[in-house]
KERO-778077 format. One record per residue: residue number from 0; residue in three letters; x, y, z of N, C-alpha, C in turn. Coordinates in steps of 0.2 Angstrom, whole numbers, padded with zeros to 4 digits. Layout:
N
mise,gumar,n_X,n_Y,n_Z,ca_X,ca_Y,ca_Z,c_X,c_Y,c_Z
NUM,ALA,X,Y,Z,X,Y,Z,X,Y,Z
...
This chain:
363
mise,gumar,n_X,n_Y,n_Z,ca_X,ca_Y,ca_Z,c_X,c_Y,c_Z
0,UNK,0003,-0005,-0001,-0001,0000,0001,0004,0005,0000
1,UNK,0002,0012,-0005,0007,0018,-0005,0005,0022,0003
2,UNK,0011,0027,0004,0010,0030,0009,0009,0036,0006
3,UNK,0005,0040,0009,0001,0047,0008,0006,0053,0011
4,UNK,0010,0055,0004,0015,0061,0005,0011,0067,0004
5,UNK,0009,0073,0009,0009,0077,0008,0014,0085,0006
6,UNK,0016,0084,0002,0018,0092,-0003,0016,0097,-0001
7,UNK,0023,0102,0003,0017,0107,0006,0022,0112,0003
8,UNK,0019,0117,-0001,0025,0122,-0002,0021,0129,-0004
9,UNK,0024,0134,-0003,0023,0142,-0004,0022,0144,0003
10,UNK,0016,0148,0005,0017,0154,0011,0018,0159,0011
11,UNK,0018,0163,0017,0019,0169,0019,0026,0170,0018
12,UNK,0031,0171,0014,0039,0171,0013,0038,0174,0008
13,UNK,0045,0180,0007,0048,0181,0000,0051,0175,-0005
14,UNK,0051,0170,-0002,0052,0163,-0005,0046,0160,-0009
15,UNK,0042,0163,-0008,0037,0160,-0008,0035,0156,-0018
16,UNK,0040,0159,-0023,0040,0158,-0028,0045,0152,-0030
17,UNK,0049,0154,-0026,0057,0147,-0027,0053,0141,-0025
18,UNK,0048,0142,-0019,0046,0138,-0015,0041,0133,-0021
19,UNK,0038,0136,-0025,0034,0133,-0029,0038,0128,-0034
20,UNK,0043,0131,-0036,0048,0128,-0043,0051,0122,-0039
21,UNK,0054,0123,-0033,0057,0116,-0029,0052,0112,-0028
22,UNK,0043,0112,-0027,0039,0108,-0024,0040,0105,-0031
23,UNK,0039,0107,-0038,0036,0103,-0042,0044,0099,-0044
24,UNK,0049,0099,-0042,0054,0095,-0045,0054,0090,-0040
25,UNK,0050,0089,-0033,0049,0086,-0029,0047,0080,-0030
26,UNK,0039,0084,-0034,0033,0081,-0034,0035,0077,-0042
27,UNK,0039,0079,-0044,0042,0076,-0050,0047,0069,-0049
28,UNK,0050,0070,-0045,0055,0065,-0042,0052,0061,-0038
29,UNK,0047,0062,-0034,0043,0057,-0029,0043,0048,-0033
30,UNK,0046,0046,-0030,0044,0038,-0033,0036,0034,-0034
31,UNK,0034,0034,-0038,0025,0035,-0038,0024,0029,-0035
32,UNK,0029,0024,-0037,0028,0016,-0035,0026,0015,-0027
33,UNK,0029,0020,-0024,0030,0017,-0017,0025,0025,-0014
34,UNK,0025,0031,-0017,0021,0035,-0013,0015,0039,-0014
35,UNK,0010,0042,-0014,0005,0044,-0019,0004,0050,-0015
36,UNK,0007,0056,-0018,0008,0064,-0016,0001,0066,-0016
37,UNK,0000,0071,-0010,-0007,0077,-0009,-0002,0082,-0011
38,UNK,-0003,0086,-0014,-0002,0093,-0019,-0006,0098,-0012
39,UNK,-0001,0102,-0010,-0004,0105,-0005,0001,0114,-0004
40,UNK,-0004,0118,-0008,-0001,0125,-0008,-0003,0130,-0003
41,UNK,-0001,0133,0000,-0001,0138,0006,-0001,0145,0002
42,UNK,-0006,0150,0002,-0006,0155,-0003,-0003,0160,0004
43,UNK,0000,0166,-0001,0004,0172,0002,0001,0173,0009
44,UNK,-0007,0173,0008,-0009,0176,0013,-0013,0170,0019
45,UNK,-0009,0167,0018,-0007,0161,0025,-0013,0154,0022
46,UNK,-0018,0155,0018,-0022,0149,0018,-0021,0144,0016
47,UNK,-0025,0137,0016,-0022,0131,0013,-0024,0129,0009
48,UNK,-0023,0127,0004,-0027,0124,-0002,-0024,0117,-0007
49,UNK,-0029,0111,-0006,-0027,0107,-0009,-0027,0107,-0016
50,UNK,-0022,0105,-0020,-0025,0105,-0030,-0025,0096,-0032
51,UNK,-0027,0096,-0036,-0027,0089,-0040,-0026,0084,-0041
52,UNK,-0019,0090,-0044,-0014,0087,-0048,-0008,0093,-0049
53,UNK,-0004,0089,-0053,0001,0095,-0053,0002,0100,-0059
54,UNK,-0004,0101,-0060,-0004,0107,-0066,-0004,0113,-0064
55,UNK,-0005,0114,-0057,-0006,0120,-0051,0002,0123,-0056
56,UNK,0008,0118,-0057,0012,0122,-0057,0014,0124,-0062
57,UNK,0011,0122,-0067,0009,0125,-0075,0006,0132,-0075
58,UNK,0000,0131,-0070,-0005,0139,-0070,-0001,0142,-0066
59,UNK,0001,0143,-0062,0003,0149,-0058,0011,0148,-0056
60,UNK,0011,0154,-0054,0018,0154,-0050,0018,0156,-0044
61,UNK,0013,0158,-0041,0012,0159,-0033,0005,0159,-0031
62,UNK,0003,0157,-0027,-0005,0155,-0021,-0006,0164,-0021
63,UNK,-0009,0165,-0022,-0015,0169,-0020,-0021,0170,-0019
64,UNK,-0026,0170,-0013,-0035,0171,-0010,-0037,0172,-0017
65,UNK,-0034,0180,-0020,-0039,0183,-0024,-0041,0181,-0032
66,UNK,-0034,0175,-0034,-0035,0172,-0039,-0032,0166,-0040
67,UNK,-0036,0163,-0036,-0032,0154,-0035,-0034,0151,-0043
68,UNK,-0032,0146,-0045,-0034,0142,-0050,-0040,0138,-0047
69,UNK,-0045,0136,-0051,-0053,0136,-0052,-0051,0128,-0047
70,UNK,-0048,0125,-0048,-0047,0117,-0044,-0044,0118,-0037
71,UNK,-0043,0124,-0035,-0041,0125,-0028,-0045,0123,-0021
72,UNK,-0045,0119,-0018,-0049,0116,-0013,-0047,0119,-0009
73,UNK,-0049,0122,-0002,-0047,0123,0005,-0047,0121,0008
74,UNK,-0042,0118,0012,-0041,0111,0017,-0041,0115,0025
75,UNK,-0037,0111,0028,-0034,0112,0037,-0031,0104,0037
76,UNK,-0027,0106,0041,-0022,0100,0044,-0023,0099,0051
77,UNK,-0027,0095,0053,-0029,0094,0060,-0027,0088,0063
78,UNK,-0029,0086,0067,-0027,0079,0072,-0035,0077,0074
79,UNK,-0037,0072,0072,-0044,0068,0073,-0043,0062,0078
80,UNK,-0045,0063,0082,-0044,0055,0088,-0038,0052,0088
81,UNK,-0032,0057,0088,-0023,0057,0087,-0021,0057,0082
82,UNK,-0023,0054,0076,-0021,0054,0068,-0023,0062,0064
83,UNK,-0017,0062,0060,-0019,0067,0056,-0021,0067,0050
84,UNK,-0026,0072,0049,-0030,0071,0042,-0030,0080,0038
85,UNK,-0031,0078,0031,-0033,0084,0029,-0041,0084,0029
86,UNK,-0044,0090,0032,-0051,0091,0032,-0052,0095,0026
87,UNK,-0056,0093,0021,-0060,0098,0016,-0064,0104,0021
88,UNK,-0064,0110,0019,-0069,0116,0021,-0073,0116,0014
89,UNK,-0073,0112,0011,-0078,0110,0005,-0081,0106,0004
90,UNK,-0080,0099,0005,-0085,0095,0004,-0085,0091,0012
91,UNK,-0080,0094,0018,-0081,0091,0023,-0078,0084,0024
92,UNK,-0074,0080,0018,-0071,0076,0019,-0065,0074,0023
93,UNK,-0062,0069,0024,-0058,0069,0028,-0052,0062,0023
94,UNK,-0047,0065,0023,-0040,0062,0020,-0033,0060,0023
95,UNK,-0031,0056,0027,-0028,0051,0030,-0021,0055,0026
96,UNK,-0014,0056,0030,-0010,0059,0027,-0005,0055,0032
97,UNK,0000,0052,0027,0005,0046,0031,0011,0050,0035
98,UNK,0013,0058,0028,0020,0062,0033,0020,0067,0028
99,UNK,0022,0072,0029,0023,0079,0026,0030,0079,0023
100,UNK,0031,0082,0018,0037,0084,0015,0036,0092,0014
101,UNK,0038,0096,0019,0038,0104,0016,0044,0106,0014
102,UNK,0041,0110,0007,0046,0113,0002,0045,0121,0002
103,UNK,0044,0123,0010,0043,0131,0011,0050,0134,0015
104,UNK,0052,0136,0009,0059,0140,0010,0056,0146,0015
105,UNK,0060,0148,0018,0062,0157,0022,0056,0154,0029
106,UNK,0052,0161,0029,0048,0163,0036,0043,0157,0033
107,UNK,0040,0155,0041,0033,0151,0040,0033,0146,0037
108,UNK,0041,0145,0036,0041,0134,0032,0048,0133,0036
109,UNK,0054,0137,0035,0061,0135,0038,0061,0137,0044
110,UNK,0057,0139,0047,0060,0144,0055,0057,0139,0059
111,UNK,0055,0133,0058,0051,0129,0064,0044,0129,0067
112,UNK,0040,0135,0062,0034,0136,0062,0030,0129,0060
113,UNK,0031,0129,0054,0025,0124,0052,0027,0116,0055
114,UNK,0033,0115,0058,0035,0109,0062,0033,0107,0068
115,UNK,0031,0115,0071,0027,0112,0076,0020,0110,0076
116,UNK,0017,0112,0068,0012,0111,0068,0010,0105,0067
117,UNK,0016,0101,0064,0017,0095,0063,0017,0090,0068
118,UNK,0021,0094,0073,0022,0088,0080,0014,0090,0083
119,UNK,0010,0095,0084,0005,0096,0087,0000,0090,0084
120,UNK,-0002,0091,0078,-0005,0084,0075,-0004,0076,0074
121,UNK,0003,0077,0077,0007,0070,0075,0008,0066,0071
122,UNK,0009,0071,0066,0011,0070,0058,0019,0069,0057
123,UNK,0021,0064,0055,0029,0061,0053,0029,0067,0047
124,UNK,0037,0070,0048,0040,0076,0043,0047,0075,0042
125,UNK,0048,0078,0034,0054,0077,0033,0058,0083,0036
126,UNK,0063,0082,0038,0068,0088,0037,0068,0090,0047
127,UNK,0073,0096,0048,0074,0096,0054,0066,0098,0058
128,UNK,0069,0097,0066,0062,0099,0069,0065,0106,0071
129,UNK,0059,0107,0076,0056,0117,0079,0064,0117,0080
130,UNK,0067,0117,0084,0070,0121,0088,0077,0123,0083
131,UNK,0078,0117,0078,0084,0118,0074,0083,0121,0069
132,UNK,0077,0120,0066,0076,0124,0061,0075,0131,0063
133,UNK,0071,0134,0069,0072,0139,0069,0080,0143,0071
134,UNK,0084,0139,0074,0091,0142,0076,0094,0142,0069
135,UNK,0093,0138,0063,0095,0136,0059,0095,0144,0055
136,UNK,0088,0144,0053,0084,0150,0050,0086,0157,0053
137,UNK,0087,0158,0060,0092,0165,0063,0098,0164,0064
138,UNK,0101,0169,0059,0108,0169,0058,0113,0171,0063
139,UNK,0110,0172,0067,0110,0177,0075,0113,0171,0078
140,UNK,0107,0168,0080,0108,0161,0085,0112,0156,0082
141,UNK,0112,0155,0075,0117,0150,0073,0124,0151,0073
142,UNK,0125,0157,0073,0133,0158,0075,0135,0155,0084
143,UNK,0129,0161,0086,0131,0157,0095,0131,0151,0094
144,UNK,0129,0147,0092,0128,0139,0094,0135,0137,0090
145,UNK,0137,0142,0084,0144,0139,0081,0148,0140,0085
146,UNK,0150,0146,0088,0154,0149,0092,0155,0144,0099
147,UNK,0150,0142,0101,0150,0137,0107,0154,0130,0105
148,UNK,0152,0129,0099,0155,0123,0095,0162,0124,0092
149,UNK,0165,0129,0095,0170,0130,0091,0172,0129,0084
150,UNK,0167,0131,0081,0166,0129,0073,0168,0136,0069
151,UNK,0172,0138,0065,0174,0144,0062,0169,0149,0059
152,UNK,0168,0154,0058,0164,0158,0054,0164,0165,0054
153,UNK,0164,0169,0051,0163,0174,0050,0161,0180,0055
154,UNK,0164,0186,0057,0162,0189,0064,0158,0193,0062
155,UNK,0154,0196,0066,0147,0199,0065,0144,0205,0069
156,UNK,0142,0207,0066,0138,0214,0073,0130,0214,0073
157,UNK,0125,0215,0076,0119,0214,0078,0116,0220,0076
158,UNK,0112,0222,0071,0110,0230,0069,0103,0228,0071
159,UNK,0098,0232,0076,0093,0234,0076,0090,0241,0074
160,UNK,0082,0240,0073,0080,0248,0072,0081,0251,0077
161,UNK,0082,0250,0082,0082,0252,0089,0086,0253,0093
162,UNK,0095,0252,0087,0102,0253,0090,0103,0256,0083
163,UNK,0107,0262,0085,0108,0267,0078,0116,0265,0077
164,UNK,0117,0259,0076,0125,0259,0073,0126,0262,0067
165,UNK,0134,0268,0068,0135,0270,0062,0139,0264,0060
166,UNK,0140,0268,0051,0143,0264,0045,0151,0264,0051
167,UNK,0152,0268,0054,0160,0269,0054,0160,0265,0061
168,UNK,0155,0263,0064,0158,0259,0069,0159,0250,0066
169,UNK,0155,0249,0062,0153,0242,0058,0161,0244,0056
170,UNK,0164,0248,0052,0169,0246,0049,0175,0244,0053
171,UNK,0175,0249,0060,0180,0248,0063,0180,0241,0066
172,UNK,0174,0236,0067,0175,0232,0069,0176,0225,0065
173,UNK,0174,0226,0057,0174,0221,0052,0177,0224,0046
174,UNK,0180,0230,0044,0184,0232,0039,0178,0232,0034
175,UNK,0180,0234,0028,0176,0235,0023,0180,0233,0016
176,UNK,0176,0229,0012,0168,0230,0013,0167,0225,0019
177,UNK,0159,0226,0019,0156,0220,0023,0151,0219,0021
178,UNK,0146,0214,0023,0138,0212,0021,0134,0214,0027
179,UNK,0128,0213,0023,0122,0213,0029,0119,0211,0025
180,UNK,0114,0206,0032,0109,0203,0028,0103,0202,0034
181,UNK,0098,0202,0032,0092,0198,0037,0093,0194,0040
182,UNK,0093,0194,0047,0093,0188,0052,0090,0182,0050
183,UNK,0086,0182,0046,0080,0177,0046,0077,0178,0037
184,UNK,0081,0176,0034,0079,0176,0029,0083,0171,0024
185,UNK,0082,0170,0016,0086,0165,0013,0084,0169,0006
186,UNK,0091,0163,0004,0090,0165,-0005,0093,0173,-0005
187,UNK,0097,0174,0000,0100,0180,-0002,0095,0186,0000
188,UNK,0090,0184,0000,0084,0191,0002,0086,0196,0005
189,UNK,0087,0203,0003,0088,0207,0009,0095,0206,0008
190,UNK,0100,0203,0006,0108,0205,0007,0111,0210,0002
191,UNK,0113,0213,0005,0119,0218,0003,0127,0219,0004
192,UNK,0131,0219,-0003,0138,0220,0002,0138,0227,0001
193,UNK,0142,0230,0008,0143,0236,0007,0149,0240,0007
194,UNK,0150,0244,0003,0156,0250,0001,0157,0254,0005
195,UNK,0151,0258,0004,0151,0265,0007,0147,0270,0013
196,UNK,0145,0273,0017,0141,0275,0020,0135,0275,0018
197,UNK,0136,0278,0012,0130,0280,0009,0126,0274,0007
198,UNK,0130,0267,0005,0128,0260,0003,0123,0256,0010
199,UNK,0128,0260,0017,0126,0254,0022,0119,0259,0023
200,UNK,0116,0265,0022,0109,0267,0024,0105,0267,0020
201,UNK,0106,0266,0012,0101,0265,0008,0101,0257,0009
202,UNK,0104,0253,0011,0104,0246,0008,0102,0242,0017
203,UNK,0102,0245,0022,0102,0242,0029,0093,0243,0028
204,UNK,0090,0248,0026,0081,0251,0025,0078,0243,0022
205,UNK,0083,0243,0016,0080,0238,0012,0082,0231,0016
206,UNK,0087,0227,0019,0086,0221,0025,0082,0222,0029
207,UNK,0079,0229,0033,0075,0230,0039,0068,0228,0036
208,UNK,0066,0228,0027,0061,0227,0027,0059,0218,0028
209,UNK,0065,0214,0028,0062,0207,0028,0065,0206,0036
210,UNK,0068,0208,0042,0065,0205,0047,0069,0212,0052
211,UNK,0068,0211,0058,0069,0218,0064,0077,0216,0066
212,UNK,0079,0209,0063,0087,0209,0066,0090,0208,0060
213,UNK,0097,0213,0059,0101,0213,0053,0107,0211,0055
214,UNK,0111,0207,0052,0119,0205,0054,0122,0208,0048
215,UNK,0127,0213,0051,0134,0215,0049,0138,0210,0049
216,UNK,0141,0208,0044,0146,0203,0043,0152,0204,0039
217,UNK,0156,0202,0042,0166,0204,0037,0166,0200,0032
218,UNK,0166,0203,0028,0168,0201,0020,0174,0196,0023
219,UNK,0174,0189,0019,0178,0186,0017,0180,0183,0012
220,UNK,0187,0186,0009,0188,0185,0003,0190,0176,0001
221,UNK,0186,0173,-0004,0187,0165,-0003,0183,0162,-0008
222,UNK,0182,0155,-0012,0178,0153,-0012,0172,0150,-0011
223,UNK,0167,0151,-0014,0159,0147,-0012,0160,0141,-0012
224,UNK,0159,0140,-0006,0158,0130,-0007,0154,0127,-0002
225,UNK,0148,0123,-0006,0144,0118,-0002,0144,0112,0000
226,UNK,0139,0109,0003,0140,0103,0005,0134,0100,0008
227,UNK,0131,0094,0004,0124,0093,0009,0126,0088,0012
228,UNK,0119,0089,0018,0122,0083,0019,0113,0082,0025
229,UNK,0112,0074,0024,0108,0072,0028,0108,0065,0032
230,UNK,0103,0063,0034,0103,0056,0040,0101,0059,0046
231,UNK,0100,0056,0052,0097,0057,0057,0104,0059,0062
232,UNK,0103,0064,0068,0109,0067,0070,0114,0065,0072
233,UNK,0112,0057,0075,0118,0054,0075,0122,0051,0073
234,UNK,0119,0051,0067,0124,0048,0059,0123,0052,0052
235,UNK,0126,0060,0053,0124,0062,0047,0130,0061,0041
236,UNK,0127,0063,0036,0133,0058,0032,0133,0063,0024
237,UNK,0138,0066,0024,0141,0072,0020,0142,0069,0012
238,UNK,0140,0074,0008,0138,0075,0002,0147,0076,-0001
239,UNK,0148,0074,-0009,0153,0078,-0010,0152,0086,-0011
240,UNK,0158,0090,-0010,0156,0097,-0011,0155,0100,-0017
241,UNK,0151,0105,-0018,0152,0110,-0024,0152,0116,-0024
242,UNK,0155,0119,-0030,0158,0126,-0030,0152,0130,-0033
243,UNK,0151,0137,-0028,0147,0141,-0033,0152,0148,-0035
244,UNK,0151,0149,-0042,0155,0154,-0045,0151,0161,-0047
245,UNK,0150,0166,-0043,0145,0169,-0045,0147,0173,-0050
246,UNK,0141,0177,-0056,0144,0177,-0060,0142,0185,-0059
247,UNK,0139,0187,-0055,0138,0196,-0051,0143,0196,-0045
248,UNK,0141,0203,-0043,0146,0204,-0038,0146,0197,-0033
249,UNK,0140,0193,-0030,0139,0189,-0024,0133,0185,-0026
250,UNK,0134,0181,-0023,0127,0175,-0026,0121,0178,-0024
251,UNK,0117,0183,-0026,0112,0187,-0023,0107,0182,-0025
252,UNK,0101,0184,-0025,0091,0181,-0026,0091,0182,-0033
253,UNK,0094,0187,-0036,0094,0187,-0045,0099,0183,-0047
254,UNK,0105,0181,-0044,0110,0177,-0048,0108,0171,-0047
255,UNK,0105,0167,-0042,0102,0163,-0040,0096,0160,-0045
256,UNK,0091,0164,-0046,0083,0161,-0047,0082,0168,-0054
257,UNK,0084,0171,-0054,0082,0177,-0060,0086,0177,-0067
258,UNK,0093,0176,-0065,0098,0175,-0072,0101,0169,-0071
259,UNK,0097,0166,-0077,0101,0158,-0081,0109,0160,-0080
260,UNK,0112,0166,-0082,0117,0164,-0081,0122,0167,-0075
261,UNK,0118,0166,-0070,0120,0172,-0063,0126,0168,-0059
262,UNK,0127,0161,-0061,0131,0159,-0058,0135,0152,-0060
263,UNK,0141,0150,-0060,0143,0143,-0062,0142,0139,-0056
264,UNK,0140,0133,-0059,0142,0129,-0053,0147,0123,-0056
265,UNK,0152,0122,-0051,0155,0116,-0051,0156,0109,-0047
266,UNK,0152,0104,-0049,0150,0097,-0045,0153,0092,-0048
267,UNK,0157,0089,-0043,0160,0092,-0036,0166,0098,-0039
268,UNK,0165,0102,-0031,0170,0107,-0032,0180,0103,-0034
269,UNK,0182,0109,-0037,0189,0104,-0039,0193,0107,-0031
270,UNK,0196,0103,-0028,0195,0103,-0023,0204,0097,-0020
271,UNK,0208,0099,-0017,0213,0093,-0014,0210,0091,-0011
272,UNK,0209,0082,-0010,0205,0078,-0006,0207,0079,0000
273,UNK,0211,0081,0003,0212,0083,0012,0206,0089,0012
274,UNK,0207,0092,0008,0202,0099,0009,0193,0096,0008
275,UNK,0193,0092,0003,0184,0089,0004,0184,0086,0010
276,UNK,0189,0081,0012,0187,0079,0018,0187,0084,0023
277,UNK,0189,0087,0027,0189,0092,0030,0183,0096,0029
278,UNK,0180,0098,0025,0175,0100,0022,0168,0097,0025
279,UNK,0168,0091,0024,0163,0085,0026,0162,0084,0032
280,UNK,0170,0084,0036,0169,0085,0043,0164,0089,0047
281,UNK,0167,0096,0043,0165,0102,0047,0157,0103,0045
282,UNK,0155,0101,0040,0147,0099,0038,0144,0097,0042
283,UNK,0148,0089,0044,0144,0087,0050,0144,0088,0056
284,UNK,0151,0092,0059,0148,0093,0064,0146,0097,0064
285,UNK,0145,0104,0061,0140,0109,0060,0132,0106,0061
286,UNK,0131,0100,0057,0124,0097,0057,0122,0095,0065
287,UNK,0128,0091,0066,0126,0090,0073,0126,0096,0079
288,UNK,0131,0102,0077,0130,0106,0084,0124,0108,0083
289,UNK,0121,0111,0077,0113,0113,0075,0106,0109,0077
290,UNK,0108,0103,0079,0104,0098,0082,0100,0096,0073
291,UNK,0102,0095,0070,0098,0096,0062,0096,0086,0062
292,UNK,0093,0086,0059,0087,0079,0056,0087,0080,0049
293,UNK,0089,0076,0047,0083,0073,0040,0090,0076,0033
294,UNK,0089,0082,0032,0094,0086,0026,0096,0093,0029
295,UNK,0100,0096,0028,0104,0102,0028,0108,0103,0022
296,UNK,0106,0108,0020,0115,0110,0016,0118,0117,0020
297,UNK,0127,0116,0021,0132,0119,0024,0135,0123,0018
298,UNK,0136,0131,0020,0140,0133,0015,0144,0135,0017
299,UNK,0149,0136,0013,0158,0137,0018,0160,0142,0014
300,UNK,0166,0146,0017,0170,0153,0013,0177,0147,0014
301,UNK,0180,0146,0008,0187,0142,0008,0192,0147,0006
302,UNK,0196,0150,0012,0202,0156,0011,0206,0153,0006
303,UNK,0211,0153,0002,0218,0153,-0003,0221,0149,0002
304,UNK,0223,0149,0008,0227,0146,0012,0224,0139,0012
305,UNK,0216,0139,0013,0213,0133,0016,0209,0131,0019
306,UNK,0212,0138,0024,0204,0141,0030,0196,0138,0029
307,UNK,0192,0136,0032,0186,0134,0032,0184,0138,0036
308,UNK,0177,0142,0034,0173,0147,0037,0166,0144,0036
309,UNK,0162,0142,0042,0154,0142,0041,0150,0149,0037
310,UNK,0149,0149,0032,0142,0154,0032,0137,0155,0033
311,UNK,0133,0148,0032,0127,0148,0034,0124,0141,0033
312,UNK,0119,0136,0037,0114,0133,0034,0109,0134,0032
313,UNK,0107,0129,0029,0099,0129,0026,0095,0122,0026
314,UNK,0090,0123,0030,0087,0117,0033,0082,0115,0028
315,UNK,0080,0118,0025,0077,0115,0017,0078,0120,0010
316,UNK,0084,0116,0009,0088,0120,0005,0082,0120,-0003
317,UNK,0086,0124,-0007,0083,0123,-0014,0082,0116,-0018
318,UNK,0078,0113,-0021,0075,0110,-0026,0074,0112,-0032
319,UNK,0075,0116,-0035,0076,0118,-0042,0080,0115,-0047
320,UNK,0078,0117,-0053,0081,0113,-0058,0089,0115,-0056
321,UNK,0092,0120,-0055,0097,0123,-0053,0100,0123,-0045
322,UNK,0098,0118,-0040,0097,0118,-0034,0105,0114,-0033
323,UNK,0108,0116,-0028,0116,0112,-0027,0113,0106,-0022
324,UNK,0110,0108,-0017,0108,0101,-0013,0106,0094,-0017
325,UNK,0101,0094,-0021,0101,0088,-0024,0106,0087,-0031
326,UNK,0108,0091,-0032,0113,0090,-0035,0122,0087,-0036
327,UNK,0124,0089,-0028,0130,0086,-0025,0126,0080,-0022
328,UNK,0121,0078,-0022,0120,0071,-0018,0121,0065,-0026
329,UNK,0118,0068,-0032,0118,0064,-0038,0126,0063,-0040
330,UNK,0131,0069,-0037,0138,0067,-0042,0141,0063,-0034
331,UNK,0138,0063,-0028,0139,0058,-0025,0137,0051,-0025
332,UNK,0131,0050,-0031,0130,0040,-0032,0123,0044,-0029
333,UNK,0119,0047,-0028,0113,0046,-0026,0107,0050,-0029
334,UNK,0103,0045,-0033,0099,0049,-0040,0093,0055,-0035
335,UNK,0089,0057,-0038,0085,0061,-0036,0080,0058,-0032
336,UNK,0077,0052,-0035,0072,0049,-0036,0073,0047,-0027
337,UNK,0081,0043,-0026,0083,0041,-0022,0082,0044,-0016
338,UNK,0084,0049,-0017,0086,0055,-0012,0078,0058,-0008
339,UNK,0074,0059,-0011,0070,0059,-0008,0065,0054,-0007
340,UNK,0067,0046,-0008,0066,0041,-0003,0068,0040,0003
341,UNK,0075,0042,0003,0077,0042,0009,0078,0048,0013
342,UNK,0077,0054,0013,0075,0058,0017,0068,0058,0020
343,UNK,0063,0054,0014,0055,0053,0018,0056,0046,0024
344,UNK,0060,0042,0022,0062,0037,0027,0064,0039,0034
345,UNK,0071,0045,0034,0073,0048,0040,0066,0052,0043
346,UNK,0064,0054,0040,0056,0057,0044,0053,0053,0047
347,UNK,0051,0047,0044,0047,0041,0047,0052,0038,0052
348,UNK,0057,0038,0052,0063,0036,0057,0063,0038,0063
349,UNK,0063,0045,0062,0064,0049,0068,0057,0050,0071
350,UNK,0050,0051,0069,0045,0051,0071,0044,0044,0075
351,UNK,0045,0038,0075,0046,0033,0077,0050,0032,0084
352,UNK,0054,0035,0082,0060,0036,0091,0056,0041,0095
353,UNK,0053,0046,0092,0050,0050,0098,0044,0048,0101
354,UNK,0042,0042,0096,0034,0041,0098,0036,0034,0104
355,UNK,0042,0033,0105,0044,0027,0111,0045,0033,0117
356,UNK,0045,0039,0117,0045,0043,0123,0039,0045,0126
357,UNK,0039,0044,0133,0033,0045,0137,0031,0052,0136
358,UNK,0023,0052,0136,0020,0061,0138,0017,0061,0145
359,UNK,0016,0055,0147,0012,0056,0153,0019,0053,0160
360,UNK,0018,0056,0163,0022,0054,0171,0018,0049,0174
361,UNK,0011,0047,0175,0011,0044,0180,0006,0039,0177
362,UNK,0007,0037,0171,0004,0030,0167,0011,0025,0167
């Protein structure tokens, strides 16, 4: 009997459109002999809709309440007698779901929010749990955890709307140029390379549109290397690393998703064997230090002298046609279909382990 997989995408995020592209690729790669997909799109307003087939990906680039595809069915995820079900607000039918595969990049998806809902309705799910998702999404918290684990990462300053930090103060600590980035965003949304005081003033306003916390981070001159990791936290496995060679000034949102020639991707990266091993080891250490489960992409800077620095982690990395996470696993010998199947299996295994924990003291 096939297991029912809820493929969930969209949401109230600046990365909504990217999420839809990722979801289409996951749906295409899903092993239909083992799994039966249920296509669920969350609108930009936060409403949940089920779609009968994958035509939604051809019909729409985003889900918005005011202009829905005609076959959109409003649904709610709920627990009924301790079992997760999708409840139709249209005909009141109930559909059993075995596992969720959230493909929601950014806020309301990658930050632990939806993972908390899955746990509340007792639904197994792919990927990191609540706290590791939240910590991985918040770059300030991520850096604090990495510092405790003695894992090298770039120096930074925290900027908030309530603290009037000047350009000169940042330069005194971090040098110039430096980067600013929203603490809770992904896909390089709101990220800017700062070279002047006027740059700082203008671009900081943009960054604060996406989060109330912004990091100023030192510029590290080096190669941009990424590494895919999967597995339960006690036994992670790292892929061969890949290299991003931006054709823009840095690997911006435009370079990632809007410009077909925005970056060159080398998979696997051309690196000495010792450096590859060091990257894989640090990726696995980072995965464990952050409490990750299921999957994460770990991004590095590699200086010319071989020193490694963690840039950031992505607990729901992209699955678009040009995304590095599945491509690095393909280079490591894991096909796209097998990768999706393995990630689903990790979700089931984690849920089964958690079910063995007691939730009542007196029983």
